Each structure stands twice: as C-alpha cells, then as structure tokens.
C-alpha positions in Angstrom: 125.2 98.5 23.6 129.0 98.1 23.1 129.5 101.8 23.7 127.6 101.6 27.0 129.7 98.6 28.1 133.0 100.4 27.3 131.8 103.5 29.2 130.9 101.4 32.2 134.2 99.6 32.4 136.2 102.8 32.0 134.2 104.2 34.9 134.8 101.2 37.1 138.5 101.0 36.3 139.0 104.7 37.0 137.2 104.2 40.3 139.7 101.4 41.3 142.6 103.3 40.0 141.8 106.4 42.0 140.8 104.7 45.3 142.6 101.4 45.4 145.8 102.0 43.5 145.1 99.8 40.5 147.6 100.4 37.6 148.6 98.6 34.4 149.6 95.9 33.9 146.2 94.7 35.2 146.3 91.3 36.8 143.3 88.9 36.3 143.0 85.7 38.3 140.7 83.2 36.6 139.2 79.9 38.0 138.0 76.8 36.2 134.3 77.9 36.0 135.3 81.1 34.1 137.5 79.1 31.6 134.8 76.5 31.0 132.1 79.2 30.5 134.3 81.0 28.0 134.8 77.7 26.1 131.1 77.1 26.0 130.4 80.5 24.6 133.4 80.2 22.2 135.1 83.3 23.7 138.8 84.0 23.6 139.4 85.2 27.2 142.6 87.0 26.4 141.3 88.9 23.5 138.0 89.7 25.2 139.7 91.0 28.4 142.2 93.0 26.4 139.5 94.6 24.3 137.4 95.3 27.5 140.0 96.4 30.1 143.1 97.3 28.0 146.1 95.8 26.2 148.3 95.7 29.3 146.8 92.6 31.0 148.3 89.5 32.7 146.2 86.4 33.3 146.8 84.1 36.3 145.4 81.0 38.0 146.5 78.8 40.9 147.7 75.2 41.2 144.6 74.4 43.2 142.4 75.4 40.2 144.5 73.3 37.8 144.4 70.2 40.1 140.6 70.5 40.4 140.2 70.6 36.7 142.4 67.6 36.2 140.4 65.6 38.8 137.1 66.5 37.0 138.3 64.7 33.9 137.2 64.9 30.3 134.2 67.1 30.8 136.3 70.1 31.6 139.4 69.2 29.6 139.0 72.3 27.4 138.9 74.5 30.4 142.1 72.9 31.7 143.9 73.6 28.4 142.9 77.2 28.7 143.9 77.6 32.3 147.3 76.0 31.7 148.2 79.0 29.4 148.1 81.4 32.3 150.8 82.3 34.8 150.7 80.7 38.3 149.9 82.8 41.3 151.4 81.0 44.2 148.9 80.0 46.9 150.0 78.8 50.4 148.4 75.3 50.0 150.9 72.5 49.9 148.2 69.9 49.3 145.7 71.1 46.6 142.2 72.0 47.8 139.1 73.0 45.9 139.3 76.1 43.7 136.5 77.8 45.6 138.3 77.3 49.0 141.6 78.4 47.5 140.2 81.7 46.1 138.2 82.3 49.3 141.4 81.9 51.4 143.4 84.2 49.1 140.6 86.9 49.2 140.1 86.8 53.0 143.9 86.9 53.7 144.3 90.1 51.6 146.6 88.4 49.0 144.5 89.6 46.1 145.2 93.3 46.2 145.2 94.9 42.7 143.7 91.7 41.2 140.6 91.3 39.1 138.8 88.0 40.0 137.2 86.2 37.0 134.7 83.5 38.1 131.3 82.1 37.5 131.1 80.5 40.9 128.3 82.3 43.0 130.0 81.5 46.3 133.3 82.9 45.2 131.5 85.9 43.7 129.9 86.7 47.1 133.3 86.6 48.8 134.7 88.9 46.1 131.9 91.4 46.8 132.7 91.5 50.5 136.5 91.8 50.0 137.7 95.4 49.8 138.9 96.7 46.5 138.5 93.6 44.4 136.6 94.0 41.1 134.7 91.0 39.7 134.7 89.8 36.1 132.0 87.4 34.8 130.6 86.2 31.5 127.1 87.1 30.4 125.4 87.6 27.0 128.4 86.0 25.3 130.8 88.7 26.5 133.0 89.5 29.5 131.6 92.0 31.9 132.9 93.8 35.1 130.6 94.3 38.0 130.1 97.7 39.4 131.9 98.5 42.7 130.2 97.1 45.8 128.6 99.4 48.5 131.5 98.5 50.8 134.0 99.7 48.3 132.1 102.9 47.6 131.7 103.6 51.4 135.4 103.0 51.9 136.4 105.2 49.0 134.2 108.1 50.4 135.8 107.6 53.8 139.3 107.8 52.4 138.4 111.0 50.5 137.2 112.7 53.7 140.3 111.5 55.6 142.5 113.0 52.9 140.8 116.4 53.2 140.7 116.6 57.0 144.2 116.7 58.6 144.9 114.5 61.5 146.5 115.6 64.9 150.1 115.1 63.7 149.4 117.1 60.5 147.8 119.9 62.6 150.9 120.1 64.8 153.2 120.4 61.9 151.0 123.0 60.3 151.1 125.1 63.5 154.9 124.8 63.8 155.3 125.9 60.1 152.9 128.8 60.6 154.8 130.0 63.7 158.1 129.9 61.8 156.6 131.9 58.9 154.9 134.2 61.5 151.5 133.5 60.0 149.9 133.1 63.4 148.9 136.4 64.9 149.8 136.9 68.6 146.8 136.9 70.9 145.6 140.5 71.6 145.4 141.3 75.3 142.2 143.0 76.4 142.5 146.2 78.4 141.2 146.1 81.9 138.8 148.8 82.9 139.9 150.9 85.9 137.7 150.8 88.9 136.3 154.3 89.7 133.4 156.0 91.4 130.0 156.5 90.0 129.4 158.6 87.0 129.0 162.3 87.8 126.3 162.8 85.2 124.2 159.9 86.6 124.3 161.5 90.1 122.7 164.8 89.1 119.2 165.5 90.3 116.6 165.5 87.6 115.0 168.9 86.9 111.2 169.2 86.8 110.0 169.8 83.3 108.4 173.3 82.7 105.7 171.9 80.4 104.4 169.6 83.1 104.3 172.4 85.6 102.4 174.7 83.3 99.9 171.9 82.6 99.4 171.4 86.3 98.9 175.2 86.8 96.4 175.5 84.0 94.6 172.5 85.3 94.2 174.0 88.8 93.0 177.4 87.4 90.4 175.6 85.3 89.1 173.7 88.3 88.8 177.0 90.3 86.9 178.7 87.4 84.5 175.8 87.2 83.8 176.0 91.0 83.2 179.8 90.8 80.7 179.3 88.0 78.9 176.7 90.0 78.7 178.9 93.0 77.4 181.9 91.0 74.7 179.8 89.4 73.6 178.4 92.8 73.4 182.0 94.2 71.3 183.2 91.2 68.9 180.4 91.6 68.4 181.3 95.4 67.9 185.0 94.6 65.2 184.1 91.9 63.3 181.9 94.4 63.3 184.6 97.1 62.0 187.3 94.7 59.1 185.1 93.6 
C-alpha cells in the first residue's frame, strides 16, 4: 500500500513539474481544518509531508487562518499551536475574514501558483479543483494524500503540449526567413507553356479500309450467289420431273 501511495505521488508531482512549473522547495499552505485533523490522527504534518513529497518543503498559513483558530477557542487550541509554527503567506485582507473565504479569494485571484493546498474543508477543496494547476493535499486513513490532477488540469496540460508542437504565425514567419537565408526553400518551378499550333498531321489522315473486312464481304457475296444458283437448279429439276411424268 505504501509503495502504491509513493508511486502515485511521484506521478502527480512529475505532472505538475512538467506542466505547471513546480519545483523544490515545494510550498504547502495549510488551513485550520488540516491542522486539527492531523492532531486528531496524531500525525506530524511536517514529517508526513516530507516523507510523502520530499525533504525540500516549506509550510505556510495565513493570518486569517490564525485569527479564526483563535476565535474558536480551546476546542482547536492544538491546531492553533501547529499553525503558528508555519510561515505566513501575506493575504490582502486588512481585517481578518474566515479561513475558507481567505483561501477562496487567494485561489481565484491566482495568488496560489506553485502552491499545494492542504485542507479538509469540502468547500475549499472544490475551489482548489476548479483552480488551474493547484494540487490538493488531504488526510485520510491516518496519512497525508495528494489528489490526482483534475480534468481541467489534464485538459489544459494537453492543450499546452499541442501548442508547443504546432508553431504559431510569428514562429512560421521566422522559420521562412531563416530558410530563405540558408537557401533551404526551393524556387518555384515555372511551367512551360505549350505553343499553339495546327491540328496533328497524323490525326488528319484518312483511315484505310481493312483488307480482312473486304475479303469477308467478298466471300459473303459469293456464298449468297452460290446458294441462289443451287436453289434455281433444284427448282428447274423439279419442273422437268413433273413434265416428264
């Protein structure tokens, strides 16, 4: 099971490295729900993420997340202690708002590029799935897991691959200029125009009658004459016999 999880996370990280320019040190932004869940399962977030993603990892949170945990009081005090150990990612909110609204604003504004988002909040998770190039970390079965890339990320990665292969108009122009300089483009061959002339002398000749056809016709006529002569003779013989009788 552990081998499958490591194989899965390597595949996901290589996907985001190749298509969304992720590179170490990997940045992970965690909210209060993730810290509290880790405490409930008795997980050390830093050790778990380092063993899962890699040693070169930096953990972040926001002031809005810390202020929300402080307001919730003793029930989430352990999560507050964990979150305070992380670096602060500056959010644009002068007055603290809820952690879910803060992370949603950061994700929609495009301020979370090259960040992993670690959360157990289902609403924030849906926003992460719709945001381009943001992997989602969550806790399940007493371990930290990374969600596979969303369909939107896969579609965008495929589109970027095809755009890299097919040159745009500017690239085509530069290619033609370079080819002309290197004399790689062949000059267009001009087709020869046919001269206008009279009809073909061979086609104007009269067709000669075929000897075989003539001979057949002759033989046919002679046969017909012979048949007529025979008929006439037989008729004459019959008359002569009748007269004699």
